[in-house]
N, C-alpha and C positions, 0 to 999 in steps of 0.2 A: 391582543393577550392573548393563551390561546396556550394548550402544555401543558409544561414547567409554570409557568408567569402569574400562573388560575391556581394553580396545583399548591403553589410559592404567596400569594393572595388569603386564601383561603387558611392557609398559613396563623398567614398576622390577622386576620380575622378570628381567630381560633384564639391571641391575647386576649380580645376586645371583651369574645362571646364564647364561651367555654364551645371546648370543639366537636363535644357532642349536640350543638345546636347553629354550627354553619354545615350547609349543606349545599354538596358539590357531586353527590352520586347521583346520572340519573334516574335512577329509582326512587332517593330521597326524595327528586325534584316535580318527582311527577304529577302532587298534587298542587304546583306554583306553576302549573303549562294550565290551567282555567283560572277562569270567572266566571261570573253570572252570566256575564255580557252572550252577543253572539259574532263572535269578532272573531277568529280564530284565533286555535291556541300554540304560546308563543313559550319556551322554556327560559327560562336566565340559568345562568352560568354558575351562581351562588347563590343560598340567602343565609343571610344572620340573624335567626330568631333569637331575638332579644326581651329582655325582663327585665331594665332598669334606665331612665331616663338620661343620664349619662353616657352611657355605648352610642347612643344614635349618636353626636357627636364623633366618633373617634370613630363610626363606621365609615361616618358619609367623610373623615379624614385620608384614609386608607384608599377609600372609591377612588375620591379625588386625583393624589397622587400615583394615582396606579391609569384614574382616564378614564374609569369606566360608571357610567350612569347610572342613580339610583333608583326605584322604585318602592319607596311605603305598601305595604300588605297590612290589611287587618282578618277580615274573619272573611276576603271571597268574591264578594259582595257587586264588586262594583261593575255597575249596568254599561257604560264605555268603555270596556276591556284594560289590558296593561298596560298604557302608555307607556312609552318607552323599551319598551318588554323587548329583546332581540341579545344580536350573539354580544356576549359579553358586561349579561347587565347585570348589578347586585341585588335583589329583593329585600329592602330590610324591615323582617316579618314582626310587626306590634303584637300580637293577639295573646304573647305572656305578661303582655302589659294589662294585665285585665282589672284591675283592682278600682275598688273607691279607696279612696286615702285618708280623704276625711270629711262627714259631715257637719255645716254651723249653721242652729236654728237661729241664733240668733242674726246674722247674716242673712241668712238661708240661702245660705252658695253650699255646693259641690266639689269636693274637687276628686279627679278621678283618671286613670289612666285614660291613653287613647284605641286601646283593644280592647276595652269593654263592652262587651256585649249591649244595645242600647234595651232588651231584655230587664239585663243584670238590675245594667244600673235604676232602669223602675222598678225594678223590684227595693233593693236598695232604698231608693227613694222612701215609698212607701213604708216601709215596714217603720221608716222617722218618721212619717204623718208630712212627708212634701210631696211635691208632683215635683216628675224631668221631661219639657218636654224633647222630644226631643223627635218622632220622623212617620210618616205615614206610610211604609214599607214594612216589609219583614222582621220586626226589630232582633228577633230568637238568631238573623244573618246577619247583620248590622254593627257594627261601632263606634262607637259615638266620634274617634277621629275620622273614619268615612264618611259619618251628617258633614263632620266641621269642612272636612276636602272640597267641600262643594259640589260633591260627583251627587251627590240628592238633593241639591237645591236648596243647602243648608234647614232645612226639616220640612213640618207640615205649612199649609197654606197658610198667605200671614195674612188673609179675611178670618181665619177660625176664630170661632167665638170662645173658644177654649183658654191658649197657651200662646196663640203663634209662634214664630217658627226661633226653632231652635237654638242659630246663630246673634237672634235679639235674647237667649236669656245667657251668651256670654262672656265674662267677664275678661281670659287671656284665656289662653290657649297655647 
C-alpha cells in the first residue's frame, strides 16, 4: 500500500480519530522513528493518536481491512525496538490516554488509561494515600501500558520486599 492508498487510509482514520491526530506527513512522523532501544530507526506510514478506548478497535478494524500491521506506542521508552514497524505500518499512539479514571478506596483499586506515565499514576495514588506498584525503570518515561505489555518484564523484581510485580496488582487490562 503506497501513495494514494495510504492517503485514503489516513482519511478513513480521520473519521475515527480527529484529522489533527492522524499523522502521515514525514515531518510529523519523525518523532515516531525511534524509541530508547539501540535498534535502527524505522518510520511508520501513519500514526493514529487516540484519546478514547473506543477508538482503538475502530483503528484496528481499518488497519485489518487494509492489510496493515499495527504497533502500539506509549511514551516511546521501549527497550526492545519498534517490532513490526516497516513499510506500511500503523502506529496507535496511546500517549493521549493519560488519565486516572477512578480510585476506589474500599476495593483499593485504580482505573487508569494505558498512556498514563507511571510517575503520574504514582502521584495520583500517593495523593489518595495509596501506593501503586510500578516499575524499577525511569517512571517519568514509562507508561502503565508499556509496563503491562511485558516489555519491562512486568515491573520490579518478584522478590521485592515492598510491593512485588506490577502485574500481580492488575485485576484487568
